[in-house]
C-alpha positions in Angstrom: 31.3 9.5 23.1 27.7 8.0 22.2 26.6 5.7 19.7 23.1 4.7 18.3 21.8 2.2 16.0 19.0 3.4 13.7 17.0 0.5 12.7 15.5 1.3 9.0 12.4 -0.8 8.1 10.1 0.7 5.7 10.9 4.1 6.2 13.9 4.3 3.7 14.7 8.1 3.3 16.8 10.6 5.2 14.0 13.6 4.9 11.8 14.1 8.0 13.0 11.0 9.8 12.2 11.2 13.2 14.5 8.1 14.5 17.5 9.2 12.3 17.2 12.9 13.2 17.0 12.0 17.1 19.7 9.7 16.9 22.1 12.0 14.6 21.3 14.8 17.4 21.9 12.8 20.5 24.7 10.7 19.7 28.5 11.2 17.9 28.2 8.3 15.9 25.2 6.2 14.0 25.0 3.0 12.6 22.2 3.3 9.9 21.1 -0.6 9.8 18.9 -2.5 7.5 18.6 -6.1 8.2 17.2 -8.3 5.0 14.9 -10.5 7.3 14.9 -14.1 6.3 11.7 -14.7 8.2 9.9 -12.4 5.9 11.5 -13.6 2.6 10.8 -17.0 3.7 6.9 -15.8 3.9 6.7 -15.0 0.5 5.8 -11.1 1.2 8.9 -9.9 -0.6 7.8 -10.5 -4.2 9.6 -9.6 -7.3 7.7 -6.5 -7.5 8.5 -4.9 -4.3 11.9 -6.5 -4.5 12.9 -4.5 -7.5 11.5 -1.3 -5.7 13.2 -2.1 -2.2 16.4 -2.9 -4.2 16.2 0.8 -5.4 15.2 2.3 -2.4 18.1 0.8 -0.5 20.6 1.7 -3.1 19.1 5.6 -3.0 19.4 5.4 0.8 22.7 4.4 0.6 23.7 7.2 -1.6 22.0 9.8 0.4 24.0 8.5 3.8 27.4 8.6 1.7 26.8 12.3 0.9 26.4 12.8 4.5 29.8 10.9 5.7 27.9 7.7 6.4 27.0 4.5 4.9 24.0 2.0 4.8 25.1 -1.0 7.0 23.2 -4.1 5.7 23.1 -7.5 7.6 21.0 -10.6 7.1 19.3 -13.1 8.9 16.9 -12.3 12.2 16.2 -8.5 12.6 16.4 -8.6 16.6 19.6 -10.6 16.6 21.4 -8.7 14.0 20.4 -5.4 15.4 21.5 -6.4 18.8 24.9 -7.7 17.4 25.3 -4.3 15.3 24.7 -2.4 18.5 27.3 -4.8 20.5 30.1 -4.4 17.8 29.6 -0.5 17.7 29.3 -0.3 21.3 25.9 1.5 20.9 23.9 2.8 23.9 20.6 3.0 21.9 18.7 1.5 19.2 16.2 4.0 17.2 13.4 2.5 15.5 10.1 3.6 13.5 7.0 2.2 15.0 4.9 0.2 12.9 1.5 -1.5 13.6 1.2 -5.2 11.8 1.4 -8.3 14.1 4.6 -9.1 12.9 6.1 -5.6 13.5 4.5 -5.5 17.0 6.3 -8.6 17.6 9.6 -7.4 16.5 9.1 -4.6 18.7 8.4 -6.9 21.7 11.2 -8.9 21.1 13.8 -6.1 20.7 12.7 -4.4 23.6 13.2 -7.5 25.8 16.9 -8.0 24.0 17.4 -4.4 24.7 16.5 -4.6 28.4 18.9 -7.7 28.5 21.8 -5.7 26.9 21.1 -2.4 28.8 20.4 -0.8 25.6 17.8 2.1 25.4 15.0 1.4 22.8 13.5 4.5 21.1 10.5 4.1 19.2 9.3 7.0 16.9 6.4 7.8 14.5 6.8 8.2 10.8 5.0 5.3 9.0 1.8 7.7 9.4 0.7 11.0 9.7 -1.0 10.4 13.1 0.4 7.4 15.0 -2.0 4.5 15.2 -3.6 4.5 18.7 -3.1 8.8 19.2 -6.7 9.0 18.4 -9.4 6.8 20.0 -13.0 7.4 20.6 -15.1 7.4 23.9 -15.5 3.7 25.1 -13.2 2.3 22.2 -9.6 1.1 21.0 -9.9 2.4 17.9 -12.3 4.3 15.2 -14.4 1.7 13.6 -16.1 4.3 11.2 -14.2 6.7 8.9 -15.9 10.0 9.1 -15.6 10.5 13.1 -12.0 9.5 12.6 -11.5 12.2 9.9 -13.0 14.8 12.1 -10.9 13.9 15.2 -7.9 13.7 12.7 -8.3 16.7 11.0 -8.4 18.5 14.4 -5.3 16.9 15.3 -2.1 19.2 15.0 0.5 17.8 12.7 4.0 17.1 14.1 6.8 19.1 13.4 9.2 18.0 10.7 12.5 16.5 11.0 15.4 18.2 8.9 17.7 15.6 7.4 20.8 15.5 9.5 23.7 17.4 7.9 26.4 14.8 8.9 26.0 11.0 9.6 29.1 9.5 11.2 29.9 5.4 11.3 31.6 4.2 14.1 35.3 3.0 13.4 35.6 -0.7 12.4 31.9 -1.3 11.3 31.5 -3.7 8.2 28.7 -1.7 6.1 28.0 -5.0 4.2 26.6 -5.0 0.6 23.4 -3.3 -0.4 21.4 -6.2 -2.0 20.0 -5.7 -5.3 16.7 -7.2 -6.4 17.9 -10.6 -7.4 19.2 -10.9 -4.0 16.2 -10.4 -2.3 13.7 -12.2 -4.4 13.7 -14.5 -7.6 11.0 -14.6 -10.1 9.5 -12.5 -12.9 8.7 -9.0 -12.1 6.2 -6.7 -13.9 8.0 -5.0 -17.0 6.3 -1.7 -16.5 7.5 -1.1 -12.9 8.5 2.4 -11.5 11.7 3.3 -10.2 11.7 3.4 -6.6 13.7 5.4 -4.0 13.7 8.7 -1.9 14.8 10.9 -4.8 12.3 9.6 -7.1 9.7 9.9 -4.5 10.8 13.8 -3.9 10.7 14.4 -7.6 7.1 12.6 -7.7 5.7 14.6 -4.9 7.0 17.9 -5.9 5.5 17.5 -9.6 2.2 16.1 -8.2 2.1 18.9 -5.4 2.7 21.7 -8.4 0.9 20.3 -11.2 -1.5 17.6 -10.0 -3.1 18.5 -6.6 -5.4 21.3 -7.9 -6.9 18.8 -10.4 -7.0 16.1 -7.6 -10.4 16.4 -6.3 -12.2 16.4 -9.8 -10.0 14.2 -11.4 -8.5 11.4 -9.4 -11.4 9.0 -10.2 -11.0 9.4 -14.0 -9.3 6.0 -15.0 -7.8 7.2 -18.3 -6.4 10.6 -16.9 -4.3 8.7 -14.3 -4.5 11.9 -12.1 -3.7 10.3 -9.0 -0.4 11.0 -7.3 1.1 7.4 -8.0 2.8 8.0 -4.5 1.6 4.9 -2.8 4.5 2.7 -3.2 6.7 5.4 -2.0 4.6 5.8 1.2 4.4 1.8 1.8 8.4 1.7 1.7 8.7 5.3 3.4 10.7 6.6 0.8 8.4 10.2 1.3 7.0 10.9 4.5 3.5 10.9 4.9 3.3 13.9 7.3 5.2 15.9 5.0 3.1 15.3 2.4 0.1 16.1 4.4 2.1 19.6 5.4 2.8 20.5 2.0 -0.9 19.8 0.6 -2.6 21.2 3.6 -4.4 24.4 2.9 -3.7 24.3 -1.0 -6.4 24.1 -3.7 -7.4 20.4 -4.1 -5.3 19.6 -0.9 -8.3 18.5 1.3 -9.2 15.7 -0.9 -5.6 14.7 -1.2 -5.1 14.6 2.6 -8.2 12.8 3.3 -6.6 9.8 1.2 -3.6 10.0 3.4 -6.4 9.9 6.5 -7.8 6.7 5.0 -4.3 5.4 4.9 -4.0 6.3 8.8 -7.5 4.9 9.7 -7.0 1.2 8.1 -3.3 1.4 10.3 -5.2 2.4 13.0 -7.8 -0.7 12.6 -4.8 -2.9 12.0 -3.0 -1.9 15.1 -6.2 -2.9 17.1 -7.2 -5.6 14.8 -3.9 -7.6 14.0 -5.9 -10.6 12.2 -7.5 -8.0 9.7 -5.5 -9.7 6.7 -7.0 -13.1 7.8 -10.4 -12.8 9.4 -13.7 -10.7 8.7 -13.7 -7.6 10.7 -17.5 -7.9 10.8 -19.3 -11.1 10.3 -19.9 -12.6 6.8 -23.2 -14.2 6.3 -23.6 -16.9 3.7 -20.8 -18.9 2.1 -17.9 -18.0 -0.5 -18.0 -20.1 -3.6 -15.1 -22.0 -4.8 -14.8 -21.4 -8.4 -11.3 -21.9 -9.7 -12.2 -21.2 -13.3 -14.0 -17.7 -12.9 -11.1 -16.7 -10.3 -8.6 -17.8 -12.8 -10.5 -15.4 -15.4 -10.5 -12.5 -13.0 -6.8 -13.0 -12.5 -5.9 -13.0 -16.1 -8.2 -10.3 -17.0 -10.4 -12.4 -19.0 -13.8 -12.0 -17.3 -15.4 -10.6 -20.4 -16.2 -7.1 -18.7 -13.4 -4.8 -20.2 -13.1 -2.2 -17.2 -12.2 -5.3 -14.7 -9.7 -6.9 -17.5 -8.1 -3.7 -18.3 -7.5 -3.1 -14.3 -6.1 -6.7 -14.1 -4.0 -6.2 -17.0 -2.6 -2.9 -15.2 -1.8 -4.6 -12.5 0.1 -7.5 -14.0 2.0 -4.8 -16.4 2.6 -2.0 -13.8 2.6 -3.7 -10.3 0.1 -1.0 -9.8 -3.8 -0.4 -10.1 -5.7 3.0 -10.3 -7.5 3.3 -7.0 -10.9 3.4 -8.6 -10.1 0.3 -10.4 -9.4 -1.4 -7.6 -12.8 -0.9 -6.0 -14.3 -2.3 -9.1 -12.4 -5.3 -9.5 -12.8 -6.1 -5.9 -16.5 -5.7 -6.0 -16.6 -7.9 -9.1 -14.7 -10.9 -7.4 -16.7 -10.6 -4.1 -20.0 -9.7 -5.0 -20.3 -10.7 -8.8 -18.2 -13.9 -8.5 -19.0 -14.4 -4.7 -15.3 -15.4 -4.2 -13.6 -14.8 -0.9 -11.6 -11.5 -0.5 -8.8 -13.0 0.9 -8.2 -14.5 -2.5 -7.9 -11.3 -4.0 -6.1 -9.6 -1.4 -3.6 -12.2 -1.7 -3.1 -11.9 -5.8 -2.8 -8.2 -5.1 0.0 -8.8 -2.4 1.6 -10.9 -5.2 1.6 -8.0 -7.9 1.4 -4.7 -5.8 4.6 -2.8 -5.3 2.5 -0.6 -2.8 1.2 -4.0 -1.1 0.5 -3.1 2.4 -1.3 -5.3 4.9 -3.3 -2.2 6.4 -4.5 -0.8 3.2 -4.9 -3.8 1.4 -6.9 -6.0 3.9 -8.8 -2.5 4.9 -10.2 -1.9 1.5 -10.7 -5.3 0.1 -13.0 -5.9 3.5 -14.5 -2.5 2.7 -15.6 -3.7 -0.7 -16.4 -7.1 0.4 -18.9 -6.0 2.9 -16.9 -7.7 5.8 -15.3 -4.4 6.8 -15.5 -0.8 8.1 -18.0 0.3 5.3 -21.1 1.5 6.7 -23.0 0.2 3.8 -22.0 -3.4 3.9 -24.5 -4.4 0.9 -23.0 -1.8 -1.6 -22.6 -3.5 -5.0 -20.4 -1.5 -7.7 -22.0 -2.0 -11.2 -18.9 -2.5 -13.6 -20.6 -1.2 -16.7 -21.7 2.0 -14.7 -18.4 2.4 -13.2 -16.7 2.2 -16.7 -19.3 4.7 -18.2 -19.0 7.1 -15.5 -15.1 7.0 -15.0 -13.8 5.9 -18.5 -16.5 7.2 -20.5 -14.2 7.2 -23.9 -12.9 4.0 -23.2 -9.1 5.2 -23.4 -8.3 3.2 -20.0 -9.8 0.1 -21.7 -8.0 0.5 -24.8 -4.5 1.2 -23.2 -4.3 -2.0 -21.4 -6.8 -4.3 -23.6 -4.9 -4.6 -27.0 -7.7 -6.7 -28.2 -10.1 -3.8 -28.2 -7.6 -1.1 -29.3 -9.7 -0.5 -32.6 -13.2 -0.5 -30.9 -15.1 2.9 -30.8 -18.2 4.1 -28.8 -20.2 2.4 -26.3 -19.1 -0.9 -27.7 -15.5 -0.7 -26.0 -17.4 -1.2 -22.5 -20.1 -4.0 -23.9 -18.3 -5.5 -27.3 -20.6 -8.6 -26.5 -23.3 -6.2 -28.5 -21.4 -6.0 -31.5 -22.1 -8.0 -34.6 -21.3 -11.8 -34.6 -18.4 -11.5 -37.4 -16.5 -8.4 -35.4 -17.1 -10.1 -32.2 -15.1 -13.2 -33.5 -12.6 -11.0 -34.8 -11.8 -9.4 -31.4 -10.7 -12.8 -29.6 -12.1 -11.3 -26.4 -14.3 -13.7 -24.2 -18.3 -13.4 -23.4 -19.0 -12.2 -19.8 -18.5 -14.8 -17.5 -21.5 -13.9 -15.5 -24.9 -11.6 -15.9 -24.0 -8.6 -13.5 -27.5 -8.0 -12.5 -28.2 -11.7 -11.7 -25.1 -12.0 -10.2 -25.7 -9.1 -7.8 -29.0 -10.3 -6.9 -27.1 -13.8 -5.8 -24.6 -12.2 -4.2 -27.4 -10.2 -2.0 -29.2 -13.7 -1.3 -26.0 -15.3 -0.3 -25.2 -12.4 2.5 -29.1 -13.0 3.9 -29.3 -9.1 3.8 -31.8 -6.7 3.2 -32.1 -6.4 -0.6 -33.5 -2.9 -0.6 -29.9 -1.7 1.4 -27.7 -2.6 -1.6 -26.6 -0.1 -3.9 -25.7 -1.0 -7.5 -24.2 2.2 -9.0 
């Protein structure tokens, strides 16, 4: 009677799960295993916001496995050691795992492969974290695509892998103690954002269905509108694998509005293949950075707290603090403001995002921050976003700003984006700061710091 272990990491679902589906098809008994990794917890990566979402996802996965006759087996400690211990206790012949791309994930897979060889247990790696596996597409003469457009062309021409049905039955071997599914407090202590979304595959499936049905057609024209909130809001569910990226791509492909959304899934894959090739991406500049970053604790604190005096920047930072989420266009605006207007190292901004974002993902977070900062994969590294133009274009009525900046609730018209233009008395009544920097001057200084060609910069 064959027995297999399925090690869940950030693929917390039963639908379209290649590792689980394969193990359930090939083995008579399956141990669905999740290990609370003490090393990741000690690193601080499991923040209160992500811990809350993770706890929801684990509880939901446990329920889905119970419905199929199984249980989620939870252990705590070193992932490799606990996986091999579970395999030995169950008499498992194989361990199935979804392949991942970070340096930590790669090290875990190497250590697990060595331990499995020593124990004469088969290790099977499966796709599932991305639509197209990292490393599957490579350019001539290179190990990864450095520019998105040719990657998009190659990616679009690649046939999607077949879908994997959720197993009807998952039988746990006799004598295996499932342990306790941890709650959020057991995963990370600390204050979480008050407006967090609920996690789990059931909520992810509901949200995906709603978006495909009601939001996809408008996505191409509306996803940049800040107040409309017309994005899918699926990024946390993708990060934890509560929904399958490949399944989303299959459902959106060919539908009205689908190409624009599928392109964003491709961007996600793009950053993952960059991280797979450059594991130091979260720490090191992808391309050389000319000039020096500024040390300015006061300005960084003002940015972090949403007190820069630029309403669209401050509203976005308040959204992050309140929801553990930020609109994608707003992420670009605040990242440009920190790195270009304030001249502060992108790594500080990326770390703050990882502190609060539920969808905090090393590949996407590092890749996008470097793209905006001009050290990453942008083919126009001197690009600068003008926060006022961005606000007027993507929040013309100021509804997004007023939603998150209570100080400006009663301000109407253009003044909602430029409150410093109000008369002295109304300005004092707002309790809102003046701008901490003048954008045009800061942009010129940013170009000078980079020692690049100022004519290539685009202030839009």
